[in-house]
MIBA-303425 format. One line per 8 residues: number of its first residue (from 1); their letters; for each residue z, x, y of N, C-alpha, C. Coordinates in Angstrom, 1 decimal. Layout:
<sites>
NUM	A	Z/X/Y/Z/X/Y/Z/X/Y | ...
</sites>
This chain:
<sites>
1	MELYAGMD	-26.9/77.9/193.7/-26.6/78.4/192.3/-27.7/77.8/191.4 | -28.2/78.7/190.6/-29.2/78.3/189.6/-28.6/78.1/188.2 | -28.9/76.9/187.6/-28.3/76.5/186.4/-29.4/76.3/185.3 | -29.1/76.6/184.1/-30.0/76.4/182.9/-29.2/75.7/181.8 | -29.9/74.6/181.3/-29.2/73.8/180.3/-30.0/73.9/178.9 | -29.2/74.1/177.9/-29.7/74.1/176.5/-29.2/72.9/175.8 | -30.1/72.3/175.0/-29.7/71.1/174.2/-30.0/71.3/172.7 | -29.0/71.3/171.9/-29.1/71.4/170.5/-29.1/70.0/169.9
9	LHARNTYV	-30.3/69.5/169.6/-30.6/68.1/169.3/-30.4/67.9/167.8 | -29.6/66.8/167.4/-29.4/66.4/166.1/-29.8/65.0/165.9 | -29.5/64.4/164.7/-29.9/63.0/164.4/-29.1/62.1/165.2 | -27.8/62.3/165.4/-26.8/61.4/166.0/-26.2/61.9/167.3 | -26.3/63.1/167.6/-25.7/63.6/168.8/-26.4/64.9/169.3 | -26.1/65.3/170.5/-26.8/66.4/171.1/-25.7/67.3/171.8 | -25.7/68.6/171.5/-24.7/69.4/172.2/-25.4/70.0/173.4 | -24.8/69.8/174.6/-25.3/70.3/175.8/-24.5/71.5/176.3
17	GIMDSNYT	-25.2/72.6/176.6/-24.6/73.8/177.2/-25.3/74.2/178.4 | -24.5/74.5/179.5/-25.1/74.8/180.8/-24.5/76.2/181.2 | -25.4/77.1/181.7/-24.9/78.4/182.2/-25.6/78.7/183.5 | -25.1/79.6/184.3/-25.7/80.0/185.5/-26.5/81.2/185.4 | -27.1/81.7/186.5/-28.0/82.8/186.4/-27.3/84.1/186.0 | -26.0/84.2/186.1/-25.3/85.3/185.6/-24.8/85.2/184.2 | -25.4/84.1/183.5/-25.1/83.8/182.1/-23.6/83.5/181.8 | -23.0/82.9/182.9/-21.6/82.4/182.7/-21.7/81.0/182.3
25	RIFKKRVA	-21.0/80.6/181.2/-21.0/79.3/180.7/-20.1/78.4/181.5 | -20.7/77.4/182.1/-19.9/76.6/183.0/-19.7/75.1/182.5 | -20.4/74.7/181.5/-20.2/73.4/181.0/-20.7/73.3/179.5 | -19.9/72.6/178.7/-20.3/72.3/177.3/-19.7/71.0/176.9 | -20.6/70.2/176.2/-20.1/68.9/175.7/-21.1/68.4/174.6 | -20.5/67.7/173.6/-21.3/67.0/172.6/-21.4/65.6/173.1 | -22.7/65.1/173.1/-22.9/63.8/173.6/-23.7/63.0/172.5 | -23.3/61.7/172.4/-24.0/60.8/171.4/-25.5/60.7/171.9
33	NDLGLIVN	-26.4/60.5/170.9/-27.8/60.3/171.2/-28.1/59.0/171.9 | -27.7/59.0/173.2/-28.0/57.8/174.1/-28.5/58.4/175.4 | -29.7/58.0/175.7/-30.4/58.6/176.9/-29.6/58.5/178.1 | -29.0/57.3/178.3/-28.2/57.0/179.5/-27.0/58.0/179.6 | -26.3/58.2/178.5/-25.2/59.1/178.5/-25.6/60.5/178.8 | -26.7/61.0/178.2/-27.2/62.4/178.4/-27.6/62.6/179.9 | -28.3/61.6/180.5/-28.7/61.7/181.9/-27.5/61.7/182.8 | -26.5/60.9/182.5/-25.3/60.9/183.3/-24.5/62.2/183.2
41	TLEPFRED	-24.6/62.8/182.0/-23.9/64.1/181.8/-24.5/65.2/182.6 | -25.9/65.1/182.8/-26.6/66.1/183.6/-26.6/65.9/185.1 | -26.3/64.6/185.5/-26.4/64.2/186.8/-25.6/65.1/187.8 | -24.4/65.5/187.6/-23.7/66.4/188.6/-24.3/67.7/188.8 | -25.2/68.1/187.9/-25.8/69.4/188.0/-27.3/69.3/188.4 | -27.8/68.1/188.7/-29.2/67.9/188.9/-29.8/68.8/189.9 | -29.2/68.9/191.1/-29.7/69.7/192.2/-29.9/71.2/191.9 | -29.0/71.7/191.0/-29.0/73.1/190.7/-29.8/73.5/189.4
49	LRGIVVES	-30.1/72.5/188.7/-30.8/72.8/187.4/-32.2/73.3/187.6 | -32.5/74.5/187.1/-33.8/75.1/187.2/-34.6/74.9/185.9 | -33.9/74.5/184.9/-34.6/74.2/183.6/-33.7/73.6/182.6 | -34.3/72.8/181.7/-33.6/72.2/180.6/-34.5/72.4/179.4 | -33.9/73.0/178.3/-34.6/73.3/177.1/-34.1/72.5/176.0 | -35.0/71.8/175.3/-34.6/71.0/174.1/-35.2/71.6/172.9 | -34.4/71.7/171.8/-34.9/72.2/170.6/-35.9/71.3/170.0 | -37.0/71.8/169.5/-38.1/70.9/168.9/-37.7/70.6/167.5
57	TYNWYWLV	-37.2/69.3/167.3/-36.9/68.8/166.0/-37.7/67.6/165.8 | -37.6/66.9/164.6/-38.4/65.8/164.3/-38.3/64.6/165.3 | -37.2/64.6/166.0/-36.9/63.4/166.9/-36.8/63.7/168.4 | -37.7/64.7/168.8/-37.5/65.1/170.2/-38.2/64.2/171.2 | -39.1/63.3/170.8/-39.9/62.4/171.7/-39.0/61.7/172.7 | -38.0/61.0/172.2/-37.2/60.1/173.1/-36.5/60.9/174.2 | -36.0/62.1/173.8/-35.1/62.9/174.7/-36.0/63.6/175.8 | -37.1/64.2/175.4/-37.9/64.9/176.3/-38.6/63.9/177.3
65	DGLMDAGH	-39.1/62.8/176.7/-39.8/61.8/177.6/-38.8/61.2/178.5 | -37.6/60.9/178.0/-36.5/60.3/178.8/-36.1/61.1/179.9 | -35.9/62.4/179.7/-35.5/63.4/180.7/-36.6/63.5/181.8 | -37.8/63.5/181.4/-38.9/63.6/182.4/-39.0/62.3/183.2 | -38.8/61.1/182.5/-38.8/59.8/183.2/-37.7/59.7/184.2 | -36.5/60.4/183.9/-35.4/60.4/184.8/-35.5/61.3/185.9 | -36.6/62.0/186.1/-36.9/62.9/187.2/-36.6/64.3/187.0 | -36.3/64.7/185.8/-36.2/66.2/185.5/-37.6/66.7/185.1
73	GCVHLANP	-38.2/67.4/186.1/-39.5/67.9/185.9/-39.6/69.3/185.3 | -38.4/69.9/184.9/-38.4/71.2/184.4/-37.9/71.3/182.9 | -38.4/70.3/182.1/-38.0/70.2/180.7/-38.9/71.1/179.9 | -38.3/71.8/179.0/-39.1/72.7/178.1/-38.7/72.4/176.7 | -39.7/72.6/175.8/-39.5/72.3/174.4/-39.5/73.7/173.6 | -38.4/74.0/173.0/-38.3/75.3/172.3/-38.9/75.2/170.9 | -39.6/76.3/170.6/-40.3/76.4/169.3/-39.3/77.2/168.4 | -38.6/76.5/167.5/-37.5/77.1/166.7/-38.1/78.1/165.7
81	SAIKQYEG	-39.3/78.0/165.2/-39.9/78.9/164.3/-40.2/80.3/164.9 | -40.3/80.3/166.2/-40.5/81.6/166.9/-39.3/82.2/167.5 | -38.1/81.5/167.3/-36.9/82.0/167.8/-36.1/82.7/166.7 | -35.7/83.9/166.9/-34.9/84.6/165.8/-33.6/85.2/166.5 | -32.5/84.6/166.1/-31.2/85.1/166.6/-30.8/86.4/165.9 | -30.0/87.1/166.5/-29.5/88.4/165.9/-28.9/88.2/164.5 | -29.4/88.8/163.5/-29.0/88.6/162.1/-27.6/89.0/161.8 | -27.0/89.9/162.7/-25.7/90.4/162.4/-24.6/89.4/162.8
89	LKYTDDRH	-25.0/88.3/163.5/-23.9/87.4/163.9/-23.2/86.8/162.7 | -21.9/86.8/162.8/-21.0/86.3/161.7/-20.9/84.8/161.8 | -20.8/84.3/163.0/-20.5/82.8/163.1/-21.4/82.2/164.2 | -22.0/81.1/163.9/-22.8/80.4/164.9/-22.5/78.9/164.6 | -22.6/78.1/165.7/-22.5/76.7/165.6/-23.4/76.0/166.7 | -23.2/74.7/166.9/-24.0/74.0/167.8/-23.9/74.5/169.3 | -22.6/74.9/169.6/-22.3/75.5/170.9/-23.1/76.8/171.2 | -23.0/77.7/170.2/-23.8/78.9/170.3/-25.3/78.7/170.4
97	DAFFLAHL	-25.8/77.7/169.6/-27.2/77.4/169.6/-27.7/76.9/171.0 | -26.9/76.0/171.6/-27.2/75.4/172.9/-27.3/76.5/174.0 | -26.2/77.3/174.0/-26.2/78.3/175.0/-27.2/79.4/174.8 | -27.6/79.7/173.5/-28.6/80.7/173.2/-30.0/80.2/173.8 | -30.3/78.9/173.6/-31.5/78.3/174.2/-31.5/78.5/175.7 | -30.4/78.1/176.3/-30.3/78.2/177.8/-30.4/79.7/178.2 | -29.9/80.6/177.4/-29.9/82.0/177.8/-31.4/82.5/177.7 | -32.1/82.1/176.7/-33.5/82.5/176.6/-34.3/82.0/177.8
105	LALGILPE	-34.0/80.7/178.2/-34.7/80.1/179.3/-34.4/80.9/180.6 | -33.2/81.2/180.8/-32.8/82.0/182.0/-33.4/83.4/182.0 | -33.6/84.0/180.9/-34.2/85.3/180.8/-35.8/85.2/181.0 | -36.3/84.0/180.8/-37.8/83.8/180.9/-38.5/84.3/179.6 | -37.8/84.3/178.5/-38.5/84.7/177.2/-38.4/83.6/176.2 | -38.3/82.4/176.6/-38.2/81.3/175.6/-39.5/81.0/175.0 | -39.6/81.1/173.6/-40.8/80.7/172.9/-41.0/79.1/173.0 | -42.0/78.6/173.7/-42.1/77.2/173.9/-43.1/76.5/173.0
113	GYIYPKEE	-42.7/75.3/172.7/-43.7/74.4/172.0/-44.4/73.6/173.0 | -45.5/73.0/172.5/-46.4/72.2/173.4/-45.9/70.8/173.5 | -45.7/70.3/174.7/-45.3/68.9/174.9/-46.6/68.1/175.1 | -46.9/67.5/174.0/-48.2/66.7/174.0/-48.1/65.5/175.0 | -49.1/65.2/175.7/-49.1/64.1/176.7/-48.6/62.8/176.1 | -47.7/62.2/176.7/-47.1/61.0/176.2/-48.1/59.9/176.0 | -49.1/59.8/176.9/-50.0/58.7/176.8/-50.9/58.7/175.6 | -51.2/59.9/175.1/-52.1/60.1/174.0/-51.4/60.2/172.6
121	RPVRDLLR	-50.1/60.4/172.7/-49.3/60.7/171.5/-49.4/59.6/170.5 | -49.3/58.3/170.9/-49.3/57.2/169.8/-50.6/57.2/169.0 | -51.8/57.4/169.7/-53.0/57.4/168.9/-53.1/58.6/168.0 | -52.6/59.8/168.4/-52.6/60.9/167.6/-51.7/60.7/166.4 | -50.6/60.1/166.6/-49.7/59.8/165.5/-50.2/58.7/164.5 | -51.1/57.8/165.1/-51.7/56.8/164.2/-52.7/57.5/163.3 | -53.5/58.5/163.8/-54.4/59.3/162.9/-53.6/60.1/161.9 | -52.4/60.6/162.3/-51.6/61.3/161.3/-51.1/60.3/160.2
129	KRSFLVKQ	-50.9/59.1/160.6/-50.5/58.1/159.5/-51.7/57.9/158.6 | -52.9/57.9/159.1/-54.1/57.7/158.3/-54.2/58.9/157.3 | -53.9/60.1/157.8/-53.9/61.3/156.9/-52.9/61.1/155.7 | -51.7/60.6/156.1/-50.7/60.3/155.1/-51.2/59.3/154.0 | -51.8/58.2/154.5/-52.3/57.2/153.6/-53.4/57.7/152.7 | -54.3/58.5/153.3/-55.4/59.1/152.5/-54.9/59.9/151.3 | -53.8/60.7/151.6/-53.2/61.5/150.6/-52.6/60.6/149.5 | -51.9/59.5/149.9/-51.4/58.6/148.9/-52.4/58.0/148.0
137	RTEHIHSL	-53.5/57.5/148.7/-54.6/56.9/148.0/-55.2/57.9/146.9 | -55.4/59.1/147.4/-55.9/60.2/146.5/-55.1/60.3/145.2 | -53.7/60.3/145.4/-52.8/60.4/144.3/-53.0/59.3/143.3 | -53.2/58.1/143.8/-53.4/56.9/142.9/-54.8/57.0/142.2 | -55.8/57.5/142.9/-57.1/57.6/142.3/-57.0/58.6/141.2 | -56.4/59.8/141.4/-56.2/60.8/140.4/-55.4/60.2/139.2 | -54.4/59.4/139.5/-53.6/58.8/138.4/-54.5/57.9/137.5 | -55.3/57.1/138.2/-56.2/56.2/137.4/-57.3/56.9/136.7
145	QSMIERHT	-57.8/57.9/137.3/-58.8/58.8/136.6/-58.2/59.4/135.4 | -57.0/59.9/135.5/-56.4/60.5/134.3/-56.1/59.5/133.2 | -55.7/58.3/133.6/-55.4/57.3/132.6/-56.7/56.8/131.9 | -57.8/56.7/132.6/-59.0/56.3/132.0/-59.5/57.4/131.0 | -59.4/58.7/131.4/-59.9/59.8/130.6/-59.0/59.9/129.4 | -57.7/59.7/129.5/-56.7/59.8/128.4/-56.9/58.8/127.3 | -57.3/57.6/127.8/-57.4/56.5/126.8/-58.9/56.3/126.3 | -59.9/56.7/127.1/-61.2/56.4/126.7/-62.2/57.6/126.6
153	AQRLNGNE	-61.7/58.8/127.1/-62.5/60.0/127.2/-63.6/59.8/128.2 | -63.6/58.8/129.1/-64.6/58.6/130.1/-64.1/59.3/131.4 | -65.0/60.0/132.1/-64.5/60.6/133.4/-65.3/60.0/134.5 | -64.6/59.3/135.4/-65.2/58.7/136.6/-64.8/59.5/137.8 | -65.8/59.5/138.8/-65.4/60.2/140.0/-64.7/59.3/140.9 | -64.2/59.8/142.1/-63.4/59.0/143.0/-64.0/57.8/143.5 | -65.3/57.8/143.9/-66.0/56.6/144.4/-66.1/55.6/143.3 | -66.3/56.0/142.1/-66.4/55.0/141.0/-65.1/54.3/140.7
161	VKKLYLPD	-64.0/55.1/140.8/-62.7/54.5/140.6/-62.3/53.5/141.7 | -62.7/53.8/143.0/-62.4/52.9/144.1/-63.2/51.6/144.0 | -64.3/51.5/143.2/-65.1/50.3/143.0/-64.7/49.5/141.8 | -63.6/49.9/141.1/-63.2/49.1/139.9/-62.4/47.9/140.4 | -62.6/46.8/139.6/-61.9/45.5/139.8/-61.2/45.2/138.6 | -60.3/44.1/138.6/-59.5/43.7/137.5/-60.3/43.5/136.2 | -61.5/42.8/136.2/-62.2/42.6/135.0/-62.7/44.0/134.4 | -63.0/44.9/135.3/-63.4/46.2/134.8/-62.2/46.9/134.0
169	LERIFEEH	-61.0/46.8/134.6/-59.9/47.4/133.9/-59.6/46.8/132.6 | -59.7/45.4/132.5/-59.5/44.7/131.3/-60.5/45.1/130.2 | -61.7/45.4/130.7/-62.8/45.9/129.8/-62.5/47.3/129.3 | -62.0/48.1/130.2/-61.8/49.5/129.8/-60.6/49.7/128.9 | -59.5/49.0/129.2/-58.3/49.2/128.4/-58.1/48.0/127.4 | -57.5/48.3/126.3/-57.2/47.2/125.3/-55.8/46.8/125.4 | -54.9/47.8/125.6/-53.4/47.5/125.5/-53.0/46.9/126.8 | -52.2/45.8/126.7/-51.8/45.0/127.8/-51.0/45.8/128.8
177	YVVLSARA	-50.1/46.6/128.3/-49.2/47.4/129.3/-50.0/48.5/130.0 | -51.0/49.0/129.3/-51.8/50.0/130.0/-52.6/49.3/131.1 | -53.1/48.1/130.9/-53.8/47.3/131.9/-52.9/47.1/133.1 | -51.6/46.8/132.9/-50.7/46.5/134.0/-50.5/47.8/134.8 | -50.4/48.9/134.1/-50.3/50.2/134.8/-51.5/50.5/135.6 | -52.7/50.3/135.1/-53.9/50.5/135.8/-54.1/49.6/137.0 | -53.6/48.3/136.8/-53.7/47.3/137.9/-52.8/47.8/139.1 | -51.6/48.4/138.8/-50.8/48.8/139.8/-51.5/49.9/140.7
185	NNATITFL	-52.1/50.9/140.0/-52.9/51.9/140.7/-54.0/51.2/141.5 | -54.8/50.3/140.9/-55.9/49.7/141.5/-55.6/48.9/142.7 | -54.5/48.1/142.6/-54.0/47.3/143.8/-53.6/48.2/144.9 | -52.9/49.3/144.6/-52.5/50.2/145.7/-53.6/50.9/146.3 | -54.6/51.3/145.6/-55.8/51.9/146.1/-56.5/50.9/147.1 | -56.7/49.6/146.7/-57.3/48.6/147.5/-56.6/48.4/148.8 | -55.2/48.3/148.7/-54.4/48.1/149.8/-54.5/49.2/150.8 | -54.4/50.5/150.3/-54.4/51.6/151.2/-55.8/51.8/151.8
193	TEQIQQIE	-56.8/51.4/151.1/-58.2/51.5/151.7/-58.3/50.6/152.9 | -57.8/49.4/152.7/-57.8/48.4/153.8/-57.0/48.9/155.0 | -55.8/49.5/154.8/-55.0/50.0/155.9/-55.7/51.2/156.6 | -56.4/52.1/155.8/-57.1/53.2/156.4/-58.2/52.7/157.3 | -59.0/51.7/156.8/-60.1/51.2/157.6/-59.6/50.5/158.8 | -58.5/49.8/158.8/-57.9/49.2/160.0/-57.6/50.3/161.1 | -56.9/51.4/160.6/-56.5/52.4/161.5/-57.8/53.1/162.1 | -58.8/53.4/161.3/-60.0/54.0/161.8/-60.6/53.1/162.9
201	KAVKEKVK	-60.7/51.8/162.6/-61.3/50.8/163.6/-60.5/50.8/164.9 | -59.2/50.8/164.8/-58.3/50.8/166.0/-58.5/52.1/166.8 | -58.5/53.2/166.1/-58.6/54.5/166.8/-60.0/54.6/167.5 | -61.0/54.2/166.8/-62.4/54.3/167.4/-62.5/53.3/168.6 | -61.8/52.2/168.6/-61.9/51.3/169.7/-61.1/51.8/170.9 | -60.0/52.5/170.6/-59.1/53.0/171.7/-59.5/54.3/172.3 | -60.0/55.3/171.4/-60.3/56.6/171.9/-61.7/57.0/171.6 | -62.4/57.5/172.6/-63.7/58.0/172.4/-63.7/59.6/172.5
209	LKESFKLL	-64.6/60.2/171.8/-64.6/61.7/171.9/-64.9/62.1/173.3 | -64.1/63.0/173.8/-64.3/63.5/175.2/-65.5/64.4/175.2 | -66.1/64.5/176.3/-67.4/65.3/176.4/-67.2/66.7/175.9 | -66.0/67.2/176.1/-65.7/68.6/175.7/-65.5/68.7/174.2 | -65.4/67.6/173.5/-65.2/67.7/172.0/-66.4/67.1/171.3 | -67.4/66.5/172.0/-68.5/65.9/171.3/-69.4/66.9/170.5 | -69.3/68.2/171.0/-70.1/69.2/170.3/-69.5/69.6/169.0 | -68.3/69.1/168.7/-67.7/69.3/167.3/-68.6/68.6/166.3
217	LTVPGIGE	-69.3/67.6/166.6/-70.1/66.9/165.7/-71.3/67.7/165.2 | -71.6/68.8/165.9/-72.6/69.7/165.4/-72.1/70.7/164.4 | -70.8/70.7/164.2/-70.3/71.7/163.2/-70.4/71.1/161.8 | -70.9/71.8/160.8/-71.0/71.3/159.4/-69.7/70.8/158.9 | -69.8/69.6/158.3/-68.6/69.1/157.6/-67.7/68.2/158.5 | -68.0/68.2/159.8/-67.1/67.5/160.8/-67.8/66.2/161.2 | -67.3/65.0/160.8/-67.8/63.8/161.3/-66.9/63.2/162.4 | -67.1/61.9/162.7/-66.4/61.3/163.8/-64.9/61.3/163.7
225	ILALTIML	-64.4/60.9/162.5/-62.9/60.9/162.3/-62.3/62.3/162.3 | -62.9/63.2/161.7/-62.4/64.6/161.7/-62.5/65.2/163.1 | -63.5/64.9/163.9/-63.6/65.3/165.2/-62.5/64.7/166.1 | -62.3/63.4/165.9/-61.2/62.8/166.7/-59.8/63.4/166.3 | -59.6/63.7/165.0/-58.4/64.3/164.6/-58.2/65.7/165.2 | -59.2/66.5/165.2/-59.2/67.8/165.8/-58.9/67.7/167.3 | -59.6/66.8/168.0/-59.5/66.6/169.4/-58.0/66.2/169.8 | -57.5/65.3/169.0/-56.1/64.8/169.3/-55.0/65.8/169.0
233	EVGDIHRF	-55.3/66.6/167.9/-54.3/67.6/167.6/-54.3/68.8/168.5 | -55.5/69.2/168.9/-55.7/70.4/169.8/-55.2/70.1/171.2 | -55.5/69.0/171.8/-55.2/68.7/173.1/-56.0/69.6/174.1 | -55.3/70.5/174.8/-56.0/71.4/175.7/-56.4/72.7/175.0 | -57.6/72.9/174.7/-58.0/74.1/174.0/-57.6/75.4/174.7 | -57.5/75.4/176.0/-57.2/76.6/176.8/-55.7/77.0/176.6 | -54.9/76.2/175.9/-53.6/76.7/175.6/-53.5/77.8/174.5 | -54.7/78.0/173.9/-54.8/79.1/172.9/-55.6/80.3/173.6
241	PTVGDFAS	-54.9/81.4/173.9/-55.6/82.5/174.6/-56.7/83.1/173.8 | -56.6/83.2/172.5/-57.6/83.9/171.7/-57.9/83.0/170.5 | -59.0/83.4/169.8/-59.4/82.6/168.6/-58.4/82.8/167.5 | -57.8/84.0/167.5/-56.8/84.3/166.5/-55.6/83.4/166.6 | -55.2/83.1/167.8/-54.1/82.1/168.0/-54.4/80.8/167.5 | -55.7/80.3/167.8/-56.1/79.0/167.3/-56.2/79.0/165.8 | -56.7/80.0/165.2/-56.9/80.0/163.7/-55.5/80.1/163.0 | -54.5/80.8/163.7/-53.2/80.8/163.1/-52.5/79.4/163.2
249	YARSVPTD	-52.7/78.7/164.4/-52.2/77.4/164.6/-52.8/76.4/163.6 | -54.0/76.6/163.2/-54.7/75.8/162.2/-54.4/76.1/160.8 | -53.5/77.1/160.6/-53.1/77.5/159.3/-54.2/78.0/158.4 | -55.1/78.8/159.0/-56.3/79.3/158.3/-56.3/80.8/158.3 | -55.2/81.4/158.4/-55.1/82.9/158.3/-54.1/83.2/157.3 | -54.2/84.4/156.6/-53.2/84.7/155.6/-51.9/85.1/156.2 | -50.8/84.9/155.3/-49.5/85.2/155.8/-48.9/86.4/155.1 | -49.7/87.2/154.5/-49.2/88.4/153.8/-48.6/89.4/154.7
257	RLSNGKSK	-47.5/90.1/154.2/-46.9/91.2/155.0/-47.1/92.4/154.1 | -47.9/93.4/154.7/-48.2/94.6/154.0/-47.6/95.8/154.7 | -47.3/96.8/153.8/-46.8/98.1/154.4/-47.3/99.2/153.4 | -48.1/100.1/153.9/-48.7/101.1/153.1/-49.5/100.6/152.0 | -50.2/99.5/152.2/-51.0/98.9/151.2/-50.3/98.1/150.2 | -48.9/97.9/150.3/-48.1/97.2/149.4/-47.6/95.9/150.0 | -47.5/94.9/149.1/-47.0/93.6/149.6/-45.5/93.6/149.8 | -45.1/93.1/151.0/-43.7/93.0/151.3/-43.3/91.6/151.5
265	GKGNRKNG	-44.0/90.7/150.8/-43.6/89.3/150.9/-44.6/88.5/151.7 | -44.2/87.3/152.1/-45.1/86.3/152.8/-44.4/85.9/154.1 | -45.2/85.6/155.1/-44.7/85.1/156.3/-44.4/83.6/156.2 | -44.2/82.9/157.4/-44.0/81.5/157.4/-45.3/80.7/157.2 | -45.6/80.3/156.0/-46.8/79.6/155.8/-46.9/78.2/156.4 | -45.7/77.6/156.8/-45.7/76.3/157.4/-45.8/76.4/158.9 | -45.8/77.6/159.4/-45.9/77.7/160.9/-47.4/77.3/161.3 | -47.5/76.4/162.2/-48.8/75.9/162.7/-48.8/74.4/162.5
273	NRYLGWAL	-50.0/73.8/162.7/-50.2/72.4/162.7/-50.8/72.0/161.3 | -50.1/71.3/160.5/-50.5/71.0/159.2/-51.6/69.9/159.2 | -51.6/69.1/160.2/-52.7/68.0/160.3/-54.0/68.6/160.7 | -54.0/69.6/161.6/-55.2/70.4/161.9/-55.7/71.2/160.7 | -54.7/71.7/160.0/-55.1/72.5/158.8/-55.8/71.6/157.8 | -55.2/70.4/157.6/-55.8/69.4/156.7/-57.2/69.0/157.1 | -57.4/68.8/158.4/-58.7/68.4/158.9/-59.8/69.5/158.5 | -59.4/70.7/158.7/-60.3/71.8/158.4/-60.6/72.0/156.9
281	VEACHFAR	-59.6/71.7/156.1/-59.8/71.7/154.6/-60.8/70.6/154.2 | -60.6/69.4/154.8/-61.6/68.3/154.6/-63.0/68.7/155.0 | -63.1/69.3/156.2/-64.4/69.7/156.7/-65.0/70.8/155.8 | -64.2/71.6/155.2/-64.6/72.6/154.3/-65.3/72.0/153.1 | -64.6/71.0/152.5/-65.1/70.3/151.3/-66.5/69.7/151.6 | -66.6/69.1/152.7/-67.9/68.5/153.1/-69.0/69.5/153.4 | -68.6/70.6/154.0/-69.5/71.7/154.4/-70.1/72.3/153.1 | -69.3/72.7/152.2/-69.8/73.3/151.0/-70.5/72.4/150.1
289	RFYPKFRS	-70.3/71.1/150.3/-71.0/70.1/149.4/-72.4/69.8/149.9 | -72.6/69.8/151.3/-73.8/69.3/151.8/-74.6/70.4/152.6 | -74.0/71.6/152.8/-74.7/72.6/153.6/-74.9/73.8/152.7 | -76.2/74.2/152.3/-76.5/75.2/151.3/-75.8/76.6/151.7 | -75.9/77.0/152.9/-75.3/78.3/153.2/-73.8/78.4/153.1 | -73.1/77.3/153.4/-71.7/77.2/153.2/-71.4/77.2/151.7 | -72.2/76.5/150.9/-72.0/76.4/149.5/-72.2/77.8/148.9 | -73.3/78.5/149.3/-73.5/79.9/148.7/-72.4/80.8/149.1
297	YYQRKAAT	-71.9/80.7/150.3/-70.8/81.6/150.7/-69.5/81.3/149.9 | -69.3/80.0/149.7/-68.1/79.6/148.9/-68.2/80.1/147.4 | -69.4/80.0/146.9/-69.6/80.4/145.5/-69.5/81.9/145.3 | -70.0/82.7/146.3/-69.8/84.2/146.2/-68.3/84.5/146.4 | -67.6/83.9/147.3/-66.2/84.2/147.5/-65.4/83.8/146.3 | -65.7/82.6/145.7/-64.9/82.2/144.6/-65.1/83.0/143.4 | -66.3/83.6/143.2/-66.6/84.4/142.1/-65.9/85.7/142.1 | -65.5/86.2/143.3/-64.8/87.5/143.4/-63.3/87.3/143.6
305	TNPFVATK	-62.9/86.1/144.0/-61.5/85.9/144.2/-61.1/84.7/143.3 | -60.9/83.5/144.0/-60.6/82.2/143.3/-60.9/81.1/144.3 | -61.1/79.9/143.7/-61.5/78.7/144.6/-60.6/78.5/145.8 | -59.3/78.7/145.6/-58.3/78.5/146.8/-58.6/79.5/147.9 | -58.8/80.8/147.6/-59.1/81.8/148.6/-60.4/81.5/149.2 | -61.4/81.1/148.4/-62.7/80.8/149.0/-62.6/79.6/150.0 | -61.8/78.6/149.6/-61.7/77.4/150.5/-61.0/77.9/151.8 | -60.0/78.7/151.8/-59.3/79.1/153.0/-60.2/80.0/153.8
313	AICNKLAR	-61.1/80.8/153.2/-62.1/81.6/153.9/-63.0/80.7/154.7 | -63.5/79.6/154.1/-64.4/78.7/154.9/-63.6/78.1/156.0 | -62.3/77.7/155.7/-61.5/77.1/156.8/-61.3/78.0/158.0 | -61.2/79.3/157.7/-61.0/80.3/158.8/-62.3/80.3/159.6 | -63.5/80.3/158.9/-64.8/80.3/159.6/-64.9/79.1/160.5 | -64.5/77.9/159.9/-64.6/76.7/160.6/-63.7/76.6/161.8 | -62.5/77.2/161.7/-61.5/77.2/162.8/-62.1/78.1/163.9 | -62.7/79.2/163.6/-63.3/80.1/164.6/-64.5/79.4/165.3
321	ICYYVMRD	-65.3/78.7/164.5/-66.4/78.0/165.0/-66.0/76.9/166.0 | -65.0/76.1/165.6/-64.5/75.0/166.4/-63.9/75.6/167.7 | -63.2/76.7/167.6/-62.6/77.3/168.9/-63.7/77.6/169.9 | -64.7/78.3/169.5/-65.7/78.7/170.5/-66.6/77.5/170.9 | -66.8/76.5/170.0/-67.5/75.3/170.4/-66.8/74.6/171.5 | -65.5/74.4/171.3/-64.6/73.7/172.3/-64.4/74.5/173.5 | -64.2/75.7/173.4/-63.9/76.5/174.6/-65.1/76.8/175.5 | -66.2/77.2/174.8/-67.4/77.6/175.6/-68.4/76.4/175.7
329	QVRFREEA	-68.1/75.3/175.1/-69.0/74.1/175.3/-70.4/74.4/174.8 | -70.5/74.9/173.6/-71.8/75.3/173.0/-72.0/74.5/171.6 | -73.2/74.3/171.3/-73.5/73.7/170.0/-73.3/74.8/168.9 | -73.1/74.3/167.6/-73.0/75.2/166.5/-74.4/75.8/166.2 | -74.5/77.1/165.9/-75.8/77.7/165.5/-75.5/78.4/164.2 | -76.2/77.9/163.2/-76.0/78.5/161.8/-76.5/79.9/161.8 | -77.5/80.2/162.5/-78.0/81.6/162.4/-77.1/82.6/163.0 | -76.2/82.2/163.9/-75.2/83.1/164.5/-74.1/83.4/163.5
337	LFC	-73.8/82.4/162.6/-72.7/82.6/161.6/-73.2/83.4/160.4 | -74.4/83.1/159.9/-74.8/83.7/158.7/-76.0/84.7/158.9 | -76.0/85.4/160.0/-77.1/86.3/160.3/-76.9/87.6/159.5
</sites>
């Protein structure tokens, strides 16, 4: 008998539903989020289980890794954004969701998420933490820039703000409480900069660019950290059948829904990898700043649309460039892009 298990994972418990190849529901149970309990729950069905599907939520690491370590080699990760249940259903609950996942798996039509290799996941997540800290630092830099301009009419760029020290702040501001506010921003910027540098050092010591990704350094705007980010977020480039799939995953394609030339709303703009999307936006800023042809393209596009659309257009070009560079193992050639 062939069995298929669906698991609706939550913060504190998991609902387990098991059905056979005739779609008959033979087992259902809500289990606390304890790996031992879940493994023991599945144990009587181990020999007949042909697949286990876990819903991809924020906390799937421990369950998927634990099931694999327990000897279940047929674990699948469901992609919830690609799963659409029948909209006419009047009632659904955890039981329905668990069996629905099992049903999709049994039919062979389950939209699956990528189970990133466990060994490389901590370093990838560390670089994601760096991205989070960089965004926080940028917010404090903008806050201090705004404060300086508001009180003194001076406009400093980001690098100048990062080089300010306490004596500089006391010279710029006269009011005691304004100095205290500026010191809070300045201290946070200094602290975050130190943490970012520590993360970069640790990542560079632990991970080196693989041969298949070193050619990313030939792409305009991409340095070592961005290349590492792209490498760790992409994993196996061959999991993307086409360049369009990769560009969509990198969030560099439009989400408009059109019918007869009229807008019918937007698609899921959050579908894809936001960290990969962030890396391409950063690369875009560097490319248009230091590479004349990218700068001219950006200016032409911004003049006919707006800066946001122009930025996303360059991101799309960079995504397509990176895909072919990684897949075909070729260097970037500017003449091929702007011929």
